[in-house]
N, C-alpha and C positions, 0 to 999 in steps of 0.2 A: 293765544286764540285770536283769530281774525273775526271781527264782528262785521257782518254785512247789514246795511240799513234795511229796515223792514219793507221799504217801498222799492227795493231792487228787484227787477224782473230777471228771471232765469230762462235763457233760451237754449234749447238743445238743437244742434245741427244734425238733422237726420242724414243717414248715409255714412260713408267713411271719409276720413281726412288723412292726408299725408302728415304723419307725426314728426317729420323732420322740420316742420314749420315752427318758428318761434312766435313771439308776440306780433312782430311786424307782418309776417305771413298770414297768421290767423286773423289779425285785424283787417288786412286787405281782403281776405276771404269773407269775413263778416260784412264788410261794406259792399263789395262788388257782387258776390253771389247771393248772400242772404238778405241783402238790401236793408241792413240795420247799421246803426251808428256804433262803432266799437268804443267810442268815447262818451257814451250815454250814461255810464255808470251801471249798466246791466251786465250780467254774467253770461258768457257764451261758452257752451260746452261742446267739445269735439271728441270723437272716438276714432281710434286707428282701425286698420283693416283686420287685425287679428282679434280685436275685441277686448284685449286685456289692458289697454292703455287709454287714459282720458287726459285731455288738456282743457283747461278753462282759462279764459282771459277775462280780465275785469279792470276797468279804469276806476280807481277809487277817488278821483278828483285831485289827487296828489301825484299820481304816477301810474304806470302800467304794471299790472300783476299777471303773472303766468303761473298757474298751478298745474301740477302733473300728478296723476295717481296711476299706479300699475297694480293689478291684482296678481297675486302669486298663484292662485288657483281660480279657475272659472273665468267667466267673461261678463262684461257689463251688459245689462239688458238694454237693448237699443232698437229703435224702430228702423226697419230696412226700407230704403227708398233709393231709386235710381236717380231721382231728381233731388236737388237741394231744397229743403224746406225746414222751417223751424217749428219747434213744439215748445209751448210755454209750460214750465214746471213750477210747482210750489217749492218752498224751501224744504218742507218735509220730504217731498219726492226727491229733491237733490240729495238730501241726507241718505235716503234709502239707496239711491243710485250709487253713491260713493261707497256704501257698505257692500255693494254687490247684490242687493235685494231687488226683487221685481217691483219697481216703483209704479207700475201701471195699475196695480190692484188697490190703490189707496182709496179707502171708503170714508166718506164723511159720517159723523154720528148723526142720528136722527134729530131733527129740530122739534122742540116741544110744540104741541098743538095749541096750548093756551098757558097763560102765566100761572094761574093758581087753581 
């Protein structure tokens, strides 16, 4: 199991990406188009045109990581955008996304009004 530090931010790249790209191509896209640092230790998530393939890049401080997931049935829930923009996700939302669940409906539990 790969453990991601709790302070790691997760950025979803809205729109579609050419899934032929590897770490170098996706990190260049992260830097030039998304205006983010691919070596920041944050996770950047990209989706292909057909919607059933995701790629994530992450610099863990030691080296470059490239993760790929393909759904056998269905498509990943993804915001559609003609422009490149990033959306910040929580780790729980990333887990839901990777399972093919709609991560946009994540609700926080109610905060108590008083302590006792």
